[in-house]
Residue, then its C-alpha position, 0 to 999 in steps of 0.5 A: x506516467x500515470x493515467x496517460x497511455x502513449x502508443x509506441x510510434x516508430x519514427x517514419x516520414x508522414x505522408x503529405x496527404x492525410x486522412x481526416x474525420x468526415x462524419x460522426x453519427x451518435x445515437x443513445x450515447x451519454x447525453x445524445x439520446x436522439x441521433x445526431x450527425x456531424x459533417x466535418x471538413x478538413x481544417x480547424x473546427x471548434x466545438x463550444x457550449x455551456x459547462x455541462x452541455x455535453x460538448x466533451x461527450x463528442x470526443x468521448x464518442x470518437x474514442x469510443x468508436x475507435x475502440x477505447x475501453x478505459x472507463x476512466x478515459x470515457x468518464x464513466x463509472x461503468x458501461x451502463x453509464x455510457x448509455x443515454x439515461x432518459x433525460x428529464x422524462x424520456x426512456x433510457x436507451x437500450x443501446x449506444x451506437x457511434x460511427x466515425x467516418x474517415x476520408x480515405x481517398x489516399x488509401x492511408x487506411x488499408x481498405x479499398x474504399x474512399x471512405x472508411x467508417x468505424x462503428x461501435x454498438x454497446x448493448x445493455x448487457x455490456x456487449x460491444x459490436x464493432x464494424x468497419x464499413x458495416x461489416x462485423x470485425x473484432x475489436x483487435x482488428x479495429x485497434x490494429x488498423x487505427x494504430x497502423x494509421x496513427x488514429x488510435x484513441x491511445x495516441x498522443x494526438x488526443x489531449x483530454x481535460x486534465x492531461x496538461x496538468x498531469x504532464x506539467x507535474x511529471x518528474x524528470x524521470x517520468x518525463x523520460x519514460x514518457x518520451x521512451x513510450x512516444x519514441x517506441x524504444x520498448x522493441x530495443x528493450x525486448x531485443x536486449x532482454x532476449x540477448x541478455x538471456x542468450x548471454x546468460x546461457x552462454x556464460x553458464x555453458x562457459x562456467x560449466x566448461x571452466x568448472x570441468x577443466x578445473x576438476x580435470x586439472x585437480x585430478x591430474x595433481x592428485x595422481x602425481x601427489x597420491x603416494x605422498x598423500x598416503x604416507x602423510x595420512x598414516x602419520x596423521x592417523x596416529x597423531x589424531x588417536x593420541x590427541x583424541x585420548x588426551x581430549x577424552x581424559x579432559x572430558x572425564x575429569x570435568x564430568x567427575x567434578x560436575x557429578x560431585x557438585x550436583x550430589x551436594x545440591x541434591x542433598x540440600x533440596x531433599x532437606x528443604x522438601x521434608x520441611x515443606x511436607x511437614x508444614x503441609x500436613x499441619x495445614x491439612x489437619x486445620x482444614x479438616x477440622x474447619x470442614x467438620x465444624x461446618x458440616x456439624x453446623x449444616x446438619x443442625x440447621x438444614x434439612x438434607x433433603x433440600x439442595x439449593x445447587x440442584x435447583x440452580x443446575x436444573x434452572x441453568x439447564x432449562x435456560x440453556x435449552x430455551x436459549x438454544x431453541x430460540x436461536x435455532x428458530x431465528x436462524x432457520x427463519x432467517x435462512x428461509x428468507x434468504x432462500x426465498x430471495x435466492x429463488x426469486x433471483x434464480x427464477x429470473x436468471x432461468x428465464x433470461x438463460x432460456x431467451x439467450x439459448x433460443x437467440x444463440x440457436x437462431x444465430x447458429x443457423x444463420x452462420x451455417x447458411x452464410x458459410x455454404x454461400x461463401x464455399x460456393x464463391x470460393x470454388x468458382x474463383x479457384x476454377x478461374x484462377x487455374x485457367x488464368x495461370x495456364x495462360x500466364x505460363x505460356x506468355x512467360x515462355x514466349x518472353x523468355x525466348x526473346x530475353x535470351x537474345x539480350x541477356x548479355x547487355x542486360x546483365x551488364x546494365x544490371x551490374x552498373x545499376x547495382x553499382x549506381x544503387x550502392x553509390x546512391x545509397x552511400x550518397x543518400x546516407x552521407x547526405x543524411x549524415x551531413x544534414x544531421x551533423x549540420x543540424x547538430x553543429x548549429x544546435x550545439x553552437x546555439x546551446x554553447x552560446x546559451x549556456x555561456x550566457x546562463x553561466x555568467x548570469x548565475x555566477x554574478x547572482x552567486x556573488x551578489x548572494x555572498x555579499x548579502x549573506x555577509x551583511x545579514x550575518x553581521x546584523x544577527x550578531x548585533x541583535x543577539x547581543x541586545x537580546x542577551x542584555x534584555x534577558x539578563x535584566x528579565x531574569x533578575x526581575x523574575x527572581x524577585x517576582x518568584x520570591x513574592x509569589x512563593x510567599x503568597x502561595x504558602x498562605x494560599x495553600x492553607x486556605x485552599x486546603x480547607x476550601x477543598x475539604x468543604x467543597x468535597x463535603x458539599x459535592x460528595x456528601x451533601x452535608x446539609x442534605x444529610x443533616x436535614x435527613x437525620x434531623x427529620x428522622x429523629x423527630x419521629x418521621x422515621x421510626x427507628x432512626x438513630x443518627x450518624x456513626x460519628x455521633x455514636x462512636x467516640x475514640x481518643x485523638x491518637x487513634x483517629x487516623x486508624x479509625x478513619x482508615x478502617x471505617x473510611x466512608x462509613x464514618x458518615x453513614x446513618x444508623x437505623x434499627x431495622x429493615x422497616x426503618x431503612x425503607x422509610x429513610x430511603x423514601x424520605x431521602x428521595x423526597x428531600x432529593x438527598x444526593x448520596x448517603x450510606x446506611x447501616x441496619x443494626x438488626x442485620x448485624x450478627x455478633x462475631x467471636x474473634x480469636x485471641x490476639x497474638x502475643x506481641x508488645x506492639x499489639x495494642x488490641x482489637x480496634x473495636x475495643x478502643x472505640x467507645x459506644x453505648x452497649x446496644x451499639x456493640x454490633x455496630x463496632x463489630x461491623x465497622x472494625x471487624x477483626x482489625x488489630x491496632x499495632x504501633x508501627x508498620x514493621x510490627x503490622x507487617x510481621x503480625x499480618x503474616x499470621x493471618x491477622x488484619x492489622x492497622x497502625x496508629x498512623x492509619x496504614x492497613x495490612x490485610x491478612x498474610x500481607x495480601x493487601x495494603x492501604x497506606x492511610x486515609x488522606x488528610x483532606x478527606x479527614x477534614x471533609x468527613x469529620x468537621x465538614x460544615x465548620x466555617x473558618x475565616x482567614x481575613x487577615x491572611x487575605x488582606x496580606x495576600x492583596x497587598x502582596x499581589x499589588x507588588x507582584x503586579x507592578x513588577x510583572x508590568x515591568x517584566x512584560x515591558x522587557x519581554x515585549x522588547x525581548x520578543x521584538x528582538x527575537x522576531x527580528x533575529x528570526x526574520x534575519x535567520x529565516x532570510x539567512x536560511x533562504x539565502x543559504x538555500x539559494x546559494x546551494x541551489x545556484x552552486x549545484x546549477x553552476x556545477x551542472x551547467x559547467x559539466x554540460x558545457x564541457x560535454x557539449x564542447x567535446x561533442x561540438x569538436x567531434x561533429x566538426x571533424x566528422x563534417x570535413x570527412x563527409x564532404x570529402x567522401x561525397x565529392x569522390x562518390x559523385x565523380x564515380x557516379x558520373x562515369x557509370x551513367x555514361x556507360x549505362x547510356x551506351x548499353x541501353x541503346x543496344x536493348x530495343x525490342x517492340x515484340x517484347x514490349x507487346x508480349x509484356x503488355x499482354x502478360x501484365x494484363x493477365x497478371x492484373x486479372x490474376x491478382x484481382x481474382x487472387x485477392x477476391x479468393x483470399x478475401x473469401x477465405x478470410x471471410x470463411x475463417x471469420x465465419x468458422x471462428x464465429x460458428x465455433x464461438x457461438x457453439x462454445x457459448x451455447x454448449x459450455x456456457x448457456x446450457x451449463x448455466x441453465x442446468x446448474x441454475x435449475x438444480x440449485x432451485x430444486x435444492x433450495x425448495x427442499x431446504x425451505x420445506x425442511x427448515x419450515x418443519x424444524x421451526x414448528x417442532x422447535x416452537x413446541x419444545x420451546x413452549x414446554x421448556x418455558x413452562x417448566x422453567x417458570x414452575x422450577x423458578x417459583x420453588x427455588x425462590x421459596x428455598x432461597x428465603x429459607x436459606x438466607x440466615x444459614x448462608x452468613x454463617x456458612x460464608x464465614x466457614x468458607x472464608x476461613x477454609x479458603x484461606x487455609x486452602x490457599x496456604x495449602x495450595x502454595x505449599x503444594x506448589x513449592x513441594x511440586x517444584x522441589x520434587x521436580x528439581x530433585x528429579x531433574x538433579x537425579x536425572x542429570x547425575x545419572x546422565x552424567x554418569x552414563x556419559x562418563x562411562x561412555x567416555x571411558x569406553x572411548x578412551x579404551x578404544x583409543x588404546x588407553x586404560x586410564x586417563x593421560x595428561x592433558x596438554x593445553x591447545x590440543x583441541x586446536x591441533x586436533x581440529x587442524x589435523x582432522x581437517x587435513x586428514x579428511x582432505x587427504x582421504x578425499x583425494x587418495x587415488x592409487x590409479x592416478x598414473x594410469x589415468x593421467x593420459x586419458x585425463x590430459x586428452x579430455x583436458x585438451x578437448x575441453x580447453x578448445x571448447x571453452x575458447x569457442x564458447x568465449x568467442x560466442x559470449x563476446x559476440x553476444x556482448x557486441x550485439x547487446x552494445x549494438x542494440x544499446x547504441x541503436x536504442x540511444x540513437x533512435x531516442x536521441x534523434x527523437x529527443x533532438x527533434x522534439x527539442x528543436x520543435x519546443x524551442x521554436x514553438x515556445x519562442x513563438x508563444x512567449x518570446x522566451x526560451x525553452x529547451x530539453x536537457x538530459x540529466x545524465x548525458x553518459x547514461x541517458x536511460x538512468x537519469x531524467x529529462x529537464x524541461x528548462x524554461x526562461x521567460x522574458x526578463x526572468x532567470x532560467x528554471x526547471x518546469x516544476x519550479x514555475x508558477x501555475x500559469x507558466x507551467x500551463x503554457x510550458x506544458x502546452x508547448x511541450x505537447x505541441x512539440x511532441x505532436x510536431x515530431x510525430x504527426x497525426x491525421x487529426x488532433x482532438x484538443x479539449x479546452x487546452x486554451x482554458x488557462x491562457x491569457x489573451x496574448x498567449x491565446x492569440x499566439x496559440x490559435x495562430x499556431x493551431x490554424x497553421x497546423x490545420x492546413x496539414x492535419x484536421x484539428x478539432x478543439x473544444x473551447x469557451x473562448x471567443x477568440x478561439x472560435x473566431x478563426x474556426x472554419x466550422x463551429x458546432x454549438x452544443x446545448x441541453x434541452x429536455x435532458x438531451x444534448x442538441x447541436x447546431x452547426x455554423x460555417x462562416x458566411x452561412x446561416x446557423x442550422x440545427x444538425x440532422x437528427 
């Protein structure tokens, strides 16, 4: 179970006199800033207060003092959270001290004192100090004592907030594990694990013995069959040689065929390689020619002494250097900041370590002084013990002389006492068995009656559900037929509406297409804004403004798609004459807030020479030649259409493009050179947007027809909606019935499972009931016989006892008893001093280790770290100054070089365009060359691979011929099908025979047989050991099951009684798998008055709470504790259940102390003492009230 730690508690009888919490002192813990002392009494005590007042902190304080270390249980995020935070304006506490005093008059706690006080002190550094009666002890000693006396903070007598909800949500398997922890079956699991380990070792030894016996048996068989195996082996060798030769011949023929096939492939690949090499030479010559032309052009227009690349390289180098220096300076400055922070932290640590070292040295001196005093006490006690021991020895001798006279009578009495003790033990065991059997008999009888009633009720419910299932099924069939009729009418009407809508959509599509084109033109191109811009430019506002491209160029309608595909967005571009005009046009567009426009500057377009057209009847010519424009705009046509060639269809365009020509079809499909790209066509609606945007089209007649059609559709849709409503109602009704059917099916399945499980449980219990009844009869008969024998022995003992009378012996025994008591006291004191010395030695060793291995090492390490950081800080500071100087020099050089580079760039602008064209053509040819090189490389690799493979196969064939000769054949022999399978079988047989051949088998037989005999005897012994371990494991399992079931039945009995008292209902525990209880879960079954039985997980929230509370009380009744801490367990109970719970707790408070945190008046009304907690100034304050006594503030 998560978050609930249950201390394993052994089953034993609880003493009638119980310890209780007598006094609680809290100071500096959580909200208790000032010292608060709570004086408690046995009985029923309540703690109350407003939410947030700190009442639950009292329970936290008790758990804290008893050694609780879980921060989650103590409701704190860290140890400092347990210290008082100062309240509203006070100072934070430097330590928290909590003392819990127990009344120990009955000596339940093994400390010789009427009161035992557990004290825990938590300091700011997180260190905890534990004390018992003001003496320092270890935490483990505190935990051991509390566990021994059932007052551990981890035991089930503490029920904190949220525990009831967590237990309520436990699954059956988790509930079983909870009971296992409570009962303490872990000890059996440990014993079983140890036994299983021994069983594994015994099994392993037995397996080894069996293995050795098997080996010796195999040796015996091999010795007897040695001669036959040898003859068989020689025959197999001859057959294997012949089959291997046959297999090798087949391999030679296969290799010869493979070599011939590879030779043909090699010749084909070499022919292909030669063709590709010729193509590569041709492309290489074209590239060299283009490079020569480019070099001649550069020589004619450029000064070789100036290189743009040199400027770029120098600037890049300086930029890299500046960036590197800047990063280095930032990194060093950031590191120095970190070093300064680290130095401050380390210096603080150093001061703290010095203080700790001085404190520890002082503690060492105190511990040494304390040890010397204890050594002196030890020596004095040892001397007294020796003196008393001598006196006791003399007294013992005198008593021995007196006893010798009566030894015979005494021996007889002892024998009788032994017999009587055995009889009493047997009687006690039998009476205990009889009591348990009677209880089991009554419980099983009650269970059987309860199970019988539940089974009858479940079967009746199942019959009712079956009837309801038939009724609902007939209803769903009727509803389905009605829905099908409505759906048929709806489909017919839908078809009619669909036909009308299709007609309407075709008309609307035409309108929508034009509207979309107008919308695109308006949103993307701002047609009105562009038109205003061009009109103003033509009036002279922009000198050099020409107009739209679409207004300048003209073309036949048949070429419109080709023109639009190539031009694209440029068709609506504005044309200006020069750069000055472009600047003015941009300024004007900004003033007019024109959204978007394209612009072409005529002065920046250079004329281009185009290569001759391919000779193909489908090539119509360069596209710019088919477009008309005034002569001064020829360069505009070159810019728009470049080297695009117009062809008739896509097939022709694909073939022409292979020659490196950009093609466009009459339908507008564009093929890039070498088919490197493809554009299908310009969309039609874009065509409408780019060419005739702004043109108005009206469709009044069509729109009137659409309105009439819409009215007809609306009328039919209203009728359709009515049918759909009816259909929806039918579907909803069908869904409700289906849902009801599903729920009924689910309930039926669940009930069937319940009936099956209850029937199985009933049968199992009936068998147990019969077995218990038979055992009771046997036990009664045996008890009568034992009682008769016991009475006879008592009479004999009385007769012998009258013989033994001696006053002298009693006098000497009394003296000796006094001496022994005195010796026992001195021995106890002596052992106490030794224990104290051991504790002092442990503290001395721990303190020395802390000083030498912790504090001094940390101090020296911290000091060295500070020195290293100082050196690193100075070095970094020096590097920063040097880097800043270098950075300033690099920035100056960069600015100077950048100025020179700008001058050179302006001079090279015109030349760059021509060079780009050369570079483009060269790159095209280079790409073609790379492609050919790649193909040639692949062919070369393929040829090498084929050649290498042929050579490898030839070598393999030669090796196979050598192998064939080794088998005694010069040429290949005929191959028979299936020889490989036969060869494999013969090889396997020969290998097996070769491993077992042994010529000395007969001589070794006698020795091996003797070893076999001895091993057989040893294996029998090992098997007996294994069986005894298995028996032990079964005994452990039986004991574990017995202990668990005894606790289970005890809790079940308590649960039945408590739940009955709380609710007038029934609750009981059921084992899910009675035959294997530790593999299944435990069901918590509940039946509230007037309701059916349910598992606790199926209950409502309130029912879960009262059930879980009864379960907890049942477990507490089974394993009693001196006191119980209950935190608001009554929070969710109604008035009736609350009253009954308080009565139960009040009755229990007569045996155990109960401390309950509550907000309910009814709960407070029955308390023997009440503590009220309230907040004032951030401090928790407590008032005490005892009925009949005035309310008073507790001692502070």
